[in-house]
C-alpha positions in Angstrom: -8.8 114.3 184.2 -9.7 111.3 186.2 -11.1 108.5 183.9 -13.1 105.8 185.6 -15.7 103.4 184.2 -18.6 105.9 184.7 -16.9 108.6 182.7 -16.0 106.2 179.9 -19.6 104.8 179.8 -21.0 108.4 179.7 -18.8 109.4 176.8 -19.7 106.2 174.9 -23.4 106.8 175.6 -23.2 110.4 174.2 -21.3 109.2 171.1 -23.9 106.5 170.5 -26.8 108.9 170.8 -25.1 111.4 168.4 -24.4 108.5 166.0 -28.1 107.4 166.1 -29.4 110.9 165.3 -26.9 111.3 162.5 -28.0 108.0 161.1 -31.7 109.0 161.3 -30.9 112.3 159.5 -29.1 110.5 156.7 -32.0 108.1 156.3 -34.5 111.0 156.1 -32.4 112.8 153.5 -32.1 109.6 151.4 -35.8 108.9 151.7 -36.7 112.5 150.6 -34.6 112.1 147.5 -36.2 108.7 146.7 -39.8 109.8 147.2 -39.6 113.5 146.2 -40.3 116.6 148.2 -43.6 117.6 146.7 -45.7 114.8 147.9 -48.1 115.4 150.8 -50.2 113.1 153.0 -53.3 113.8 150.8 -51.3 112.6 147.7 -50.4 109.4 149.5 -54.1 108.8 150.3 -55.0 109.2 146.7 -52.3 106.6 145.7 -53.7 104.2 148.3 -50.6 104.1 150.4 
């Protein structure tokens, strides 16, 4: 396969996007564990947050 700068930049971009979404997913999972799954927006309004 012919590898020039555009192909390498495209591969790097795809890897960065995948890494970003994996990081967001890990953050969301940790945040759910920290705050619990049973809370809703109404519950947060009652708490003043």
